C-alpha positions in Angstrom: 0.0 0.0 0.0 3.0 2.3 0.5 3.7 2.4 -3.2 0.2 3.5 -3.9 0.6 6.5 -1.5 4.1 7.4 -2.9 2.8 7.5 -6.5 -0.1 9.6 -5.5 2.1 12.0 -3.5 4.2 12.6 -6.7 1.0 13.1 -8.7 -0.5 15.6 -6.4 2.7 17.4 -5.5 3.3 21.1 -6.2 1.5 22.2 -9.3 -0.2 25.1 -11.1 -3.1 27.2 -9.9 -5.6 28.3 -12.4 -7.6 30.4 -10.0 -9.8 27.8 -8.3 -10.6 28.4 -4.7 -8.9 26.3 -2.0 -12.2 24.7 -1.2 -12.7 23.6 -4.8 -9.1 22.3 -5.1 -9.6 20.3 -1.8 -12.9 18.8 -3.0 -11.4 18.0 -6.4 -8.4 16.4 -4.8 -10.5 14.2 -2.6 -12.8 13.3 -5.5 -9.8 12.4 -7.7 -8.5 10.0 -5.0 -11.7 8.2 -4.5 -13.4 8.4 -7.9 -10.5 8.2 -10.3 -7.2 7.1 -8.7 -8.4 4.3 -6.4 -11.2 3.2 -8.8 -8.5 2.5 -11.3 -5.7 1.2 -9.0 -7.7 -1.2 -6.8 -8.4 -3.8 -9.5 -4.6 -3.9 -10.3 -3.6 -5.2 -6.8 -4.9 -8.4 -5.3 -6.2 -7.8 -1.8 -6.4 -4.0 -2.1 -9.7 -2.6 -1.2 -11.2 0.8 -2.2 -11.3 1.8 1.5 -7.6 0.9 2.0 -6.6 2.7 -1.1 -8.4 5.9 -0.2 -7.1 5.7 3.4 -3.5 5.3 2.3 -3.8 8.1 -0.3 -5.4 10.5 2.2 -2.5 9.9 4.6 0.0 10.5 1.9 -1.7 13.6 0.4 -3.6 15.9 2.7 -6.2 17.2 0.3 -7.3 19.6 3.0 -4.1 21.5 2.4 -4.6 21.9 -1.4 -4.7 25.6 -2.3 -5.1 25.3 -6.1 -5.1 23.0 -9.1 -4.4 22.8 -12.8 -8.0 22.0 -13.9 -7.1 21.3 -17.5 -4.3 19.0 -16.3 -6.7 17.2 -13.9 -9.2 16.6 -16.7 -6.5 15.2 -19.0 -5.1 13.1 -16.1 -8.5 11.6 -15.4 -9.0 10.7 -19.1 -5.6 9.2 -19.5 -5.8 7.3 -16.2 -9.2 5.8 -17.2 -7.7 4.6 -20.4 -4.6 3.1 -18.8 -4.3 -0.6 -18.2 -3.1 -2.4 -15.1 -0.1 -3.6 -17.1 0.9 0.0 -17.7 0.1 1.2 -14.2 2.0 -1.6 -12.6 5.0 -1.8 -15.0 7.4 -0.7 -12.3 6.8 -3.0 -9.3 8.0 -0.4 -6.8 5.3 2.2 -7.6 2.2 3.0 -9.6 3.2 4.4 -13.0 0.8 7.3 -13.6 0.3 9.1 -16.9 2.6 12.2 -17.2 -0.5 14.4 -17.2 -1.1 13.4 -13.6 2.1 15.0 -12.3 1.7 18.1 -10.2 -2.0 18.8 -10.7 -2.7 20.2 -7.2 -0.9 23.0 -5.4 -0.1 22.5 -1.7 
């Protein structure tokens, strides 16, 4: 589960801010974790539950501290993540390989 959190931390690290409010960025960050990231990652790992994925991700990335986001990047990330296969996402056994568009979409 640690690798799941590490990959997400890289994805949600420091990013752009296109003028969304902190409240919107925080809500979008939490929604990304539960509705996009974990929905796609859970089936790739035997024994990983949605609840465990969300819990690990929320520990790694405190969405409550998000202050902004790159909305266009988030949209692209969601689309590319949805189209990714488990083979691609798990190609590096030490982490989750996310699409490049998922890097630095939220500002903390």
